[in-house]
mmCIF file as gemmi writes it, N, C-alpha and C atoms, coordinates in Angstrom:
data_model
loop_
_atom_site.group_PDB
_atom_site.id
_atom_site.type_symbol
_atom_site.label_atom_id
_atom_site.label_alt_id
_atom_site.label_comp_id
_atom_site.label_asym_id
_atom_site.label_entity_id
_atom_site.label_seq_id
_atom_site.pdbx_PDB_ins_code
_atom_site.Cartn_x
_atom_site.Cartn_y
_atom_site.Cartn_z
_atom_site.occupancy
_atom_site.B_iso_or_equiv
_atom_site.pdbx_formal_charge
_atom_site.auth_seq_id
_atom_site.auth_asym_id
_atom_site.pdbx_PDB_model_num
ATOM 1 N N . MET Axp A 1 ? -16.31 17.375 -26.254 1 0 ? 1 A 1
ATOM 2 C CA . MET Axp A 1 ? -16.823 17.828 -27.523 1 0 ? 1 A 1
ATOM 3 C C . MET Axp A 1 ? -16.311 16.939 -28.658 1 0 ? 1 A 1
ATOM 4 N N . SER Axp A 2 ? -15.04 16.548 -28.587 1 0 ? 2 A 1
ATOM 5 C CA . SER Axp A 2 ? -14.502 15.724 -29.677 1 0 ? 2 A 1
ATOM 6 C C . SER Axp A 2 ? -15.143 14.341 -29.704 1 0 ? 2 A 1
ATOM 7 N N . SER Axp A 3 ? -15.503 13.815 -28.537 1 0 ? 3 A 1
ATOM 8 C CA . SER Axp A 3 ? -16.186 12.517 -28.527 1 0 ? 3 A 1
ATOM 9 C C . SER Axp A 3 ? -17.587 12.636 -29.109 1 0 ? 3 A 1
ATOM 10 N N . MET Axp A 4 ? -18.188 13.813 -29.005 1 0 ? 4 A 1
ATOM 11 C CA . MET Axp A 4 ? -19.503 14.022 -29.599 1 0 ? 4 A 1
ATOM 12 C C . MET Axp A 4 ? -19.424 14 -31.121 1 0 ? 4 A 1
ATOM 13 N N . PHE Axp A 5 ? -18.327 14.503 -31.701 1 0 ? 5 A 1
ATOM 14 C CA . PHE Axp A 5 ? -18.153 14.432 -33.15 1 0 ? 5 A 1
ATOM 15 C C . PHE Axp A 5 ? -18.079 12.979 -33.608 1 0 ? 5 A 1
ATOM 16 N N . GLY Axp A 6 ? -17.294 12.185 -32.906 1 0 ? 6 A 1
ATOM 17 C CA . GLY Axp A 6 ? -17.182 10.768 -33.24 1 0 ? 6 A 1
ATOM 18 C C . GLY Axp A 6 ? -18.505 10.045 -33.102 1 0 ? 6 A 1
ATOM 19 N N . THR Axp A 7 ? -19.234 10.359 -32.041 1 0 ? 7 A 1
ATOM 20 C CA . THR Axp A 7 ? -20.536 9.744 -31.835 1 0 ? 7 A 1
ATOM 21 C C . THR Axp A 7 ? -21.512 10.145 -32.93 1 0 ? 7 A 1
ATOM 22 N N . ALA Axp A 8 ? -21.473 11.402 -33.333 1 0 ? 8 A 1
ATOM 23 C CA . ALA Axp A 8 ? -22.363 11.87 -34.403 1 0 ? 8 A 1
ATOM 24 C C . ALA Axp A 8 ? -22.061 11.174 -35.722 1 0 ? 8 A 1
ATOM 25 N N . ILE Axp A 9 ? -20.784 10.99 -36.031 1 0 ? 9 A 1
ATOM 26 C CA . ILE Axp A 9 ? -20.4 10.311 -37.269 1 0 ? 9 A 1
ATOM 27 C C . ILE Axp A 9 ? -20.864 8.86 -37.241 1 0 ? 9 A 1
ATOM 28 N N . LEU Axp A 10 ? -20.637 8.173 -36.123 1 0 ? 10 A 1
ATOM 29 C CA . LEU Axp A 10 ? -21.064 6.78 -36.008 1 0 ? 10 A 1
ATOM 30 C C . LEU Axp A 10 ? -22.585 6.643 -36.028 1 0 ? 10 A 1
ATOM 31 N N . THR Axp A 11 ? -23.283 7.587 -35.424 1 0 ? 11 A 1
ATOM 32 C CA . THR Axp A 11 ? -24.747 7.549 -35.432 1 0 ? 11 A 1
ATOM 33 C C . THR Axp A 11 ? -25.288 7.736 -36.836 1 0 ? 11 A 1
ATOM 34 N N . GLU Axp A 12 ? -24.748 8.714 -37.556 1 0 ? 12 A 1
ATOM 35 C CA . GLU Axp A 12 ? -25.205 8.954 -38.924 1 0 ? 12 A 1
ATOM 36 C C . GLU Axp A 12 ? -24.906 7.764 -39.82 1 0 ? 12 A 1
ATOM 37 N N . ALA Axp A 13 ? -23.712 7.195 -39.695 1 0 ? 13 A 1
ATOM 38 C CA . ALA Axp A 13 ? -23.353 6.039 -40.511 1 0 ? 13 A 1
ATOM 39 C C . ALA Axp A 13 ? -24.24 4.844 -40.179 1 0 ? 13 A 1
ATOM 40 N N . GLY Axp A 14 ? -24.525 4.641 -38.907 1 0 ? 14 A 1
ATOM 41 C CA . GLY Axp A 14 ? -25.39 3.532 -38.506 1 0 ? 14 A 1
ATOM 42 C C . GLY Axp A 14 ? -26.81 3.697 -39.003 1 0 ? 14 A 1
ATOM 43 N N . LEU Axp A 15 ? -27.348 4.913 -38.88 1 0 ? 15 A 1
ATOM 44 C CA . LEU Axp A 15 ? -28.697 5.15 -39.372 1 0 ? 15 A 1
ATOM 45 C C . LEU Axp A 15 ? -28.781 5.023 -40.888 1 0 ? 15 A 1
ATOM 46 N N . SER Axp A 16 ? -27.763 5.517 -41.594 1 0 ? 16 A 1
ATOM 47 C CA . SER Axp A 16 ? -27.75 5.388 -43.053 1 0 ? 16 A 1
ATOM 48 C C . SER Axp A 16 ? -27.608 3.931 -43.468 1 0 ? 16 A 1
ATOM 49 N N . PHE Axp A 17 ? -26.837 3.152 -42.714 1 0 ? 17 A 1
ATOM 50 C CA . PHE Axp A 17 ? -26.696 1.731 -43 1 0 ? 17 A 1
ATOM 51 C C . PHE Axp A 17 ? -28.042 1.022 -42.878 1 0 ? 17 A 1
ATOM 52 N N . LEU Axp A 18 ? -28.84 1.425 -41.9 1 0 ? 18 A 1
ATOM 53 C CA . LEU Axp A 18 ? -30.152 0.827 -41.691 1 0 ? 18 A 1
ATOM 54 C C . LEU Axp A 18 ? -31.222 1.396 -42.619 1 0 ? 18 A 1
ATOM 55 N N . GLY Axp A 19 ? -30.876 2.435 -43.389 1 0 ? 19 A 1
ATOM 56 C CA . GLY Axp A 19 ? -31.839 3.046 -44.298 1 0 ? 19 A 1
ATOM 57 C C . GLY Axp A 19 ? -32.645 4.157 -43.671 1 0 ? 19 A 1
ATOM 58 N N . LEU Axp A 20 ? -32.263 4.619 -42.497 1 0 ? 20 A 1
ATOM 59 C CA . LEU Axp A 20 ? -32.998 5.658 -41.792 1 0 ? 20 A 1
ATOM 60 C C . LEU Axp A 20 ? -32.266 7 -41.79 1 0 ? 20 A 1
ATOM 61 N N . GLY Axp A 21 ? -31.179 7.104 -42.516 1 0 ? 21 A 1
ATOM 62 C CA . GLY Axp A 21 ? -30.35 8.302 -42.485 1 0 ? 21 A 1
ATOM 63 C C . GLY Axp A 21 ? -30.711 9.306 -43.561 1 0 ? 21 A 1
ATOM 64 N N . ILE Axp A 22 ? -29.708 9.898 -44.146 1 0 ? 22 A 1
ATOM 65 C CA . ILE Axp A 22 ? -29.846 10.941 -45.154 1 0 ? 22 A 1
ATOM 66 C C . ILE Axp A 22 ? -30.495 10.367 -46.413 1 0 ? 22 A 1
ATOM 67 N N . SER Axp A 23 ? -31.281 11.204 -47.109 1 0 ? 23 A 1
ATOM 68 C CA . SER Axp A 23 ? -31.983 10.733 -48.305 1 0 ? 23 A 1
ATOM 69 C C . SER Axp A 23 ? -31.016 10.382 -49.432 1 0 ? 23 A 1
ATOM 70 N N . GLU Axp A 24 ? -31.497 9.712 -50.422 1 0 ? 24 A 1
ATOM 71 C CA . GLU Axp A 24 ? -30.716 9.012 -51.442 1 0 ? 24 A 1
ATOM 72 C C . GLU Axp A 24 ? -29.691 9.829 -52.236 1 0 ? 24 A 1
ATOM 73 N N . PRO Axp A 25 ? -29.957 10.988 -52.768 1 0 ? 25 A 1
ATOM 74 C CA . PRO Axp A 25 ? -28.91 11.593 -53.613 1 0 ? 25 A 1
ATOM 75 C C . PRO Axp A 25 ? -27.67 12.062 -52.85 1 0 ? 25 A 1
ATOM 76 N N . THR Axp A 26 ? -27.758 12.203 -51.538 1 0 ? 26 A 1
ATOM 77 C CA . THR Axp A 26 ? -26.622 12.657 -50.741 1 0 ? 26 A 1
ATOM 78 C C . THR Axp A 26 ? -25.757 11.455 -50.357 1 0 ? 26 A 1
ATOM 79 N N . PRO Axp A 27 ? -24.44 11.512 -50.624 1 0 ? 27 A 1
ATOM 80 C CA . PRO Axp A 27 ? -23.585 10.369 -50.263 1 0 ? 27 A 1
ATOM 81 C C . PRO Axp A 27 ? -23.412 10.237 -48.755 1 0 ? 27 A 1
ATOM 82 N N . SER Axp A 28 ? -23.269 8.996 -48.306 1 0 ? 28 A 1
ATOM 83 C CA . SER Axp A 28 ? -23.094 8.718 -46.89 1 0 ? 28 A 1
ATOM 84 C C . SER Axp A 28 ? -22.246 7.464 -46.737 1 0 ? 28 A 1
ATOM 85 N N . TRP Axp A 29 ? -21.344 7.469 -45.748 1 0 ? 29 A 1
ATOM 86 C CA . TRP Axp A 29 ? -20.508 6.295 -45.513 1 0 ? 29 A 1
ATOM 87 C C . TRP Axp A 29 ? -21.343 5.093 -45.118 1 0 ? 29 A 1
ATOM 88 N N . GLY Axp A 30 ? -22.387 5.309 -44.359 1 0 ? 30 A 1
ATOM 89 C CA . GLY Axp A 30 ? -23.243 4.201 -43.945 1 0 ? 30 A 1
ATOM 90 C C . GLY Axp A 30 ? -23.956 3.552 -45.119 1 0 ? 30 A 1
ATOM 91 N N . ARG Axp A 31 ? -24.405 4.362 -46.073 1 0 ? 31 A 1
ATOM 92 C CA . ARG Axp A 31 ? -25.082 3.813 -47.238 1 0 ? 31 A 1
ATOM 93 C C . ARG Axp A 31 ? -24.096 3.106 -48.169 1 0 ? 31 A 1
ATOM 94 N N . MET Axp A 32 ? -22.829 3.503 -48.132 1 0 ? 32 A 1
ATOM 95 C CA . MET Axp A 32 ? -21.821 2.82 -48.948 1 0 ? 32 A 1
ATOM 96 C C . MET Axp A 32 ? -21.589 1.386 -48.485 1 0 ? 32 A 1
ATOM 97 N N . LEU Axp A 33 ? -21.921 1.098 -47.237 1 0 ? 33 A 1
ATOM 98 C CA . LEU Axp A 33 ? -21.688 -0.227 -46.677 1 0 ? 33 A 1
ATOM 99 C C . LEU Axp A 33 ? -22.868 -1.175 -46.849 1 0 ? 33 A 1
ATOM 100 N N . THR Axp A 34 ? -23.947 -0.718 -47.425 1 0 ? 34 A 1
ATOM 101 C CA . THR Axp A 34 ? -25.153 -1.539 -47.535 1 0 ? 34 A 1
ATOM 102 C C . THR Axp A 34 ? -25.638 -1.581 -48.982 1 0 ? 34 A 1
ATOM 103 N N . GLY Axp A 35 ? -26.703 -2.257 -49.216 1 0 ? 35 A 1
ATOM 104 C CA . GLY Axp A 35 ? -27.333 -2.279 -50.534 1 0 ? 35 A 1
ATOM 105 C C . GLY Axp A 35 ? -26.552 -3.107 -51.539 1 0 ? 35 A 1
ATOM 106 N N . GLN Axp A 36 ? -26.299 -2.538 -52.689 1 0 ? 36 A 1
ATOM 107 C CA . GLN Axp A 36 ? -25.633 -3.232 -53.785 1 0 ? 36 A 1
ATOM 108 C C . GLN Axp A 36 ? -24.186 -3.587 -53.459 1 0 ? 36 A 1
ATOM 109 N N . ALA Axp A 37 ? -23.549 -2.836 -52.569 1 0 ? 37 A 1
ATOM 110 C CA . ALA Axp A 37 ? -22.142 -3.095 -52.236 1 0 ? 37 A 1
ATOM 111 C C . ALA Axp A 37 ? -21.953 -4.467 -51.604 1 0 ? 37 A 1
ATOM 112 N N . ALA Axp A 38 ? -22.937 -4.942 -50.857 1 0 ? 38 A 1
ATOM 113 C CA . ALA Axp A 38 ? -22.821 -6.241 -50.189 1 0 ? 38 A 1
ATOM 114 C C . ALA Axp A 38 ? -22.775 -7.389 -51.197 1 0 ? 38 A 1
ATOM 115 N N . GLN Axp A 39 ? -23.353 -7.211 -52.375 1 0 ? 39 A 1
ATOM 116 C CA . GLN Axp A 39 ? -23.323 -8.251 -53.398 1 0 ? 39 A 1
ATOM 117 C C . GLN Axp A 39 ? -21.921 -8.477 -53.952 1 0 ? 39 A 1
ATOM 118 N N . TYR Axp A 40 ? -21.123 -7.429 -53.978 1 0 ? 40 A 1
ATOM 119 C CA . TYR Axp A 40 ? -19.798 -7.494 -54.588 1 0 ? 40 A 1
ATOM 120 C C . TYR Axp A 40 ? -18.689 -7.792 -53.584 1 0 ? 40 A 1
ATOM 121 N N . LEU Axp A 41 ? -19.031 -8.191 -52.383 1 0 ? 41 A 1
ATOM 122 C CA . LEU Axp A 41 ? -18.031 -8.429 -51.336 1 0 ? 41 A 1
ATOM 123 C C . LEU Axp A 41 ? -17.032 -9.513 -51.73 1 0 ? 41 A 1
ATOM 124 N N . SER Axp A 42 ? -17.481 -10.57 -52.375 1 0 ? 42 A 1
ATOM 125 C CA . SER Axp A 42 ? -16.565 -11.664 -52.719 1 0 ? 42 A 1
ATOM 126 C C . SER Axp A 42 ? -15.646 -11.312 -53.887 1 0 ? 42 A 1
ATOM 127 N N . THR Axp A 43 ? -16.097 -10.471 -54.807 1 0 ? 43 A 1
ATOM 128 C CA . THR Axp A 43 ? -15.27 -10.145 -55.975 1 0 ? 43 A 1
ATOM 129 C C . THR Axp A 43 ? -14.45 -8.878 -55.794 1 0 ? 43 A 1
ATOM 130 N N . SER Axp A 44 ? -14.98 -7.906 -55.066 1 0 ? 44 A 1
ATOM 131 C CA . SER Axp A 44 ? -14.246 -6.652 -54.86 1 0 ? 44 A 1
ATOM 132 C C . SER Axp A 44 ? -14.504 -6.134 -53.436 1 0 ? 44 A 1
ATOM 133 N N . PRO Axp A 45 ? -13.749 -6.666 -52.481 1 0 ? 45 A 1
ATOM 134 C CA . PRO Axp A 45 ? -13.998 -6.318 -51.077 1 0 ? 45 A 1
ATOM 135 C C . PRO Axp A 45 ? -13.653 -4.875 -50.718 1 0 ? 45 A 1
ATOM 136 N N . TRP Axp A 46 ? -12.867 -4.186 -51.536 1 0 ? 46 A 1
ATOM 137 C CA . TRP Axp A 46 ? -12.486 -2.816 -51.218 1 0 ? 46 A 1
ATOM 138 C C . TRP Axp A 46 ? -13.687 -1.875 -51.238 1 0 ? 46 A 1
ATOM 139 N N . ILE Axp A 47 ? -14.776 -2.279 -51.896 1 0 ? 47 A 1
ATOM 140 C CA . ILE Axp A 47 ? -15.979 -1.448 -51.909 1 0 ? 47 A 1
ATOM 141 C C . ILE Axp A 47 ? -16.53 -1.287 -50.492 1 0 ? 47 A 1
ATOM 142 N N . LEU Axp A 48 ? -16.368 -2.288 -49.651 1 0 ? 48 A 1
ATOM 143 C CA . LEU Axp A 48 ? -16.82 -2.204 -48.262 1 0 ? 48 A 1
ATOM 144 C C . LEU Axp A 48 ? -15.702 -1.838 -47.298 1 0 ? 48 A 1
ATOM 145 N N . ILE Axp A 49 ? -14.474 -2.198 -47.63 1 0 ? 49 A 1
ATOM 146 C CA . ILE Axp A 49 ? -13.355 -1.973 -46.706 1 0 ? 49 A 1
ATOM 147 C C . ILE Axp A 49 ? -13.006 -0.492 -46.59 1 0 ? 49 A 1
ATOM 148 N N . PHE Axp A 50 ? -12.918 0.223 -47.71 1 0 ? 50 A 1
ATOM 149 C CA . PHE Axp A 50 ? -12.468 1.616 -47.665 1 0 ? 50 A 1
ATOM 150 C C . PHE Axp A 50 ? -13.429 2.555 -46.933 1 0 ? 50 A 1
ATOM 151 N N . PRO Axp A 51 ? -14.759 2.46 -47.117 1 0 ? 51 A 1
ATOM 152 C CA . PRO Axp A 51 ? -15.626 3.312 -46.283 1 0 ? 51 A 1
ATOM 153 C C . PRO Axp A 51 ? -15.529 2.975 -44.796 1 0 ? 51 A 1
ATOM 154 N N . GLY Axp A 52 ? -15.36 1.698 -44.46 1 0 ? 52 A 1
ATOM 155 C CA . GLY Axp A 52 ? -15.189 1.318 -43.057 1 0 ? 52 A 1
ATOM 156 C C . GLY Axp A 52 ? -13.905 1.873 -42.47 1 0 ? 52 A 1
ATOM 157 N N . ILE Axp A 53 ? -12.836 1.83 -43.247 1 0 ? 53 A 1
ATOM 158 C CA . ILE Axp A 53 ? -11.566 2.404 -42.79 1 0 ? 53 A 1
ATOM 159 C C . ILE Axp A 53 ? -11.681 3.916 -42.649 1 0 ? 53 A 1
ATOM 160 N N . ALA Axp A 54 ? -12.384 4.564 -43.568 1 0 ? 54 A 1
ATOM 161 C CA . ALA Axp A 54 ? -12.562 6.019 -43.49 1 0 ? 54 A 1
ATOM 162 C C . ALA Axp A 54 ? -13.331 6.412 -42.237 1 0 ? 54 A 1
ATOM 163 N N . ILE Axp A 55 ? -14.37 5.672 -41.906 1 0 ? 55 A 1
ATOM 164 C CA . ILE Axp A 55 ? -15.137 5.941 -40.683 1 0 ? 55 A 1
ATOM 165 C C . ILE Axp A 55 ? -14.239 5.767 -39.457 1 0 ? 55 A 1
ATOM 166 N N . THR Axp A 56 ? -13.471 4.683 -39.427 1 0 ? 56 A 1
ATOM 167 C CA . THR Axp A 56 ? -12.594 4.396 -38.288 1 0 ? 56 A 1
ATOM 168 C C . THR Axp A 56 ? -11.537 5.473 -38.112 1 0 ? 56 A 1
ATOM 169 N N . ILE Axp A 57 ? -10.882 5.858 -39.186 1 0 ? 57 A 1
ATOM 170 C CA . ILE Axp A 57 ? -9.824 6.877 -39.108 1 0 ? 57 A 1
ATOM 171 C C . ILE Axp A 57 ? -10.386 8.223 -38.673 1 0 ? 57 A 1
ATOM 172 N N . THR Axp A 58 ? -11.534 8.591 -39.194 1 0 ? 58 A 1
ATOM 173 C CA . THR Axp A 58 ? -12.131 9.873 -38.835 1 0 ? 58 A 1
ATOM 174 C C . THR Axp A 58 ? -12.53 9.919 -37.37 1 0 ? 58 A 1
ATOM 175 N N . VAL Axp A 59 ? -13.194 8.882 -36.889 1 0 ? 59 A 1
ATOM 176 C CA . VAL Axp A 59 ? -13.628 8.862 -35.483 1 0 ? 59 A 1
ATOM 177 C C . VAL Axp A 59 ? -12.417 8.813 -34.549 1 0 ? 59 A 1
ATOM 178 N N . MET Axp A 60 ? -11.435 7.993 -34.876 1 0 ? 60 A 1
ATOM 179 C CA . MET Axp A 60 ? -10.234 7.926 -34.035 1 0 ? 60 A 1
ATOM 180 C C . MET Axp A 60 ? -9.447 9.23 -34.094 1 0 ? 60 A 1
ATOM 181 N N . GLY Axp A 61 ? -9.431 9.896 -35.237 1 0 ? 61 A 1
ATOM 182 C CA . GLY Axp A 61 ? -8.763 11.188 -35.356 1 0 ? 61 A 1
ATOM 183 C C . GLY Axp A 61 ? -9.376 12.234 -34.437 1 0 ? 61 A 1
ATOM 184 N N . PHE Axp A 62 ? -10.716 12.288 -34.394 1 0 ? 62 A 1
ATOM 185 C CA . PHE Axp A 62 ? -11.368 13.217 -33.474 1 0 ? 62 A 1
ATOM 186 C C . PHE Axp A 62 ? -11.064 12.855 -32.021 1 0 ? 62 A 1
ATOM 187 N N . ALA Axp A 63 ? -11.045 11.578 -31.701 1 0 ? 63 A 1
ATOM 188 C CA . ALA Axp A 63 ? -10.757 11.16 -30.325 1 0 ? 63 A 1
ATOM 189 C C . ALA Axp A 63 ? -9.326 11.517 -29.924 1 0 ? 63 A 1
ATOM 190 N N . PHE Axp A 64 ? -8.367 11.245 -30.801 1 0 ? 64 A 1
ATOM 191 C CA . PHE Axp A 64 ? -6.971 11.568 -30.489 1 0 ? 64 A 1
ATOM 192 C C . PHE Axp A 64 ? -6.738 13.07 -30.43 1 0 ? 64 A 1
ATOM 193 N N . ALA Axp A 65 ? -7.403 13.83 -31.294 1 0 ? 65 A 1
ATOM 194 C CA . ALA Axp A 65 ? -7.264 15.288 -31.256 1 0 ? 65 A 1
ATOM 195 C C . ALA Axp A 65 ? -7.837 15.837 -29.952 1 0 ? 65 A 1
ATOM 196 N N . GLY Axp A 66 ? -8.964 15.303 -29.513 1 0 ? 66 A 1
ATOM 197 C CA . GLY Axp A 66 ? -9.539 15.741 -28.245 1 0 ? 66 A 1
ATOM 198 C C . GLY Axp A 66 ? -8.64 15.414 -27.065 1 0 ? 66 A 1
ATOM 199 N N . ASP Axp A 67 ? -8.031 14.231 -27.074 1 0 ? 67 A 1
ATOM 200 C CA . ASP Axp A 67 ? -7.092 13.87 -26.002 1 0 ? 67 A 1
ATOM 201 C C . ASP Axp A 67 ? -5.872 14.788 -26.006 1 0 ? 67 A 1
ATOM 202 N N . ALA Axp A 68 ? -5.368 15.094 -27.189 1 0 ? 68 A 1
ATOM 203 C CA . ALA Axp A 68 ? -4.2 15.974 -27.279 1 0 ? 68 A 1
ATOM 204 C C . ALA Axp A 68 ? -4.535 17.378 -26.789 1 0 ? 68 A 1
ATOM 205 N N . LEU Axp A 69 ? -5.691 17.894 -27.161 1 0 ? 69 A 1
ATOM 206 C CA . LEU Axp A 69 ? -6.081 19.224 -26.695 1 0 ? 69 A 1
ATOM 207 C C . LEU Axp A 69 ? -6.303 19.244 -25.185 1 0 ? 69 A 1
ATOM 208 N N . ARG Axp A 70 ? -6.865 18.18 -24.63 1 0 ? 70 A 1
ATOM 209 C CA . ARG Axp A 70 ? -7.041 18.116 -23.181 1 0 ? 70 A 1
ATOM 210 C C . ARG Axp A 70 ? -5.687 18.083 -22.483 1 0 ? 70 A 1
ATOM 211 N N . ASP Axp A 71 ? -4.747 17.325 -23.023 1 0 ? 71 A 1
ATOM 212 C CA . ASP Axp A 71 ? -3.416 17.261 -22.422 1 0 ? 71 A 1
ATOM 213 C C . ASP Axp A 71 ? -2.718 18.613 -22.467 1 0 ? 71 A 1
ATOM 214 N N . ILE Axp A 72 ? -2.951 19.365 -23.525 1 0 ? 72 A 1
ATOM 215 C CA . ILE Axp A 72 ? -2.297 20.675 -23.662 1 0 ? 72 A 1
ATOM 216 C C . ILE Axp A 72 ? -2.93 21.71 -22.744 1 0 ? 72 A 1
ATOM 217 N N . PHE Axp A 73 ? -4.258 21.762 -22.692 1 0 ? 73 A 1
ATOM 218 C CA . PHE Axp A 73 ? -4.948 22.848 -22.013 1 0 ? 73 A 1
ATOM 219 C C . PHE Axp A 73 ? -5.418 22.548 -20.595 1 0 ? 73 A 1
ATOM 220 N N . ASP Axp A 74 ? -5.287 21.342 -20.101 1 0 ? 74 A 1
ATOM 221 C CA . ASP Axp A 74 ? -5.731 21.013 -18.747 1 0 ? 74 A 1
ATOM 222 C C . ASP Axp A 74 ? -4.559 21.146 -17.781 1 0 ? 74 A 1
ATOM 223 N N . PRO Axp A 75 ? -4.557 22.167 -16.958 1 0 ? 75 A 1
ATOM 224 C CA . PRO Axp A 75 ? -3.409 22.378 -16.056 1 0 ? 75 A 1
ATOM 225 C C . PRO Axp A 75 ? -3.294 21.312 -14.971 1 0 ? 75 A 1
ATOM 226 N N . ARG Axp A 76 ? -4.371 20.64 -14.622 1 0 ? 76 A 1
ATOM 227 C CA . ARG Axp A 76 ? -4.311 19.606 -13.581 1 0 ? 76 A 1
ATOM 228 C C . ARG Axp A 76 ? -3.584 18.358 -14.063 1 0 ? 76 A 1
ATOM 229 N N . GLN Axp A 77 ? -3.499 18.132 -15.349 1 0 ? 77 A 1
ATOM 230 C CA . GLN Axp A 77 ? -2.861 16.944 -15.894 1 0 ? 77 A 1
ATOM 231 C C . GLN Axp A 77 ? -1.347 17.127 -16.107 1 0 ? 77 A 1
ATOM 232 N N . ARG Axp A 78 ? -0.852 18.34 -16.021 1 0 ? 78 A 1
ATOM 233 C CA . ARG Axp A 78 ? 0.558 18.601 -16.336 1 0 ? 78 A 1
ATOM 234 C C . ARG Axp A 78 ? 1.523 17.975 -15.328 1 0 ? 78 A 1
ATOM 235 N N . GLY Axp A 79 ? 1.142 17.862 -14.093 1 0 ? 79 A 1
ATOM 236 C CA . GLY Axp A 79 ? 2.037 17.333 -13.056 1 0 ? 79 A 1
ATOM 237 C C . GLY Axp A 79 ? 2.106 15.821 -13.052 1 0 ? 79 A 1
ATOM 238 N N . ARG Axp A 80 ? 1.264 15.152 -13.776 1 0 ? 80 A 1
ATOM 239 C CA . ARG Axp A 80 ? 1.224 13.672 -13.727 1 0 ? 80 A 1
ATOM 240 C C . ARG Axp A 80 ? 2.119 13.043 -14.729 1 0 ? 80 A 1
């Protein structure tokens, strides 16, 4: 289930990056990485870096939380 959350976040960000995601007034990490932000990459790279870091931290957080919950609740893994 936790990997599905990460996949959903990456799918939404990818579709929004391509212009196929959520409509314009709603903010999206994928839309933050495209459009006008790409013009300012040389002068202010944090406009693209911070949404990318936020996506990475969120997806990895769900993955690590899922691994931790599996380690806690899976009795077959306790003996290893």
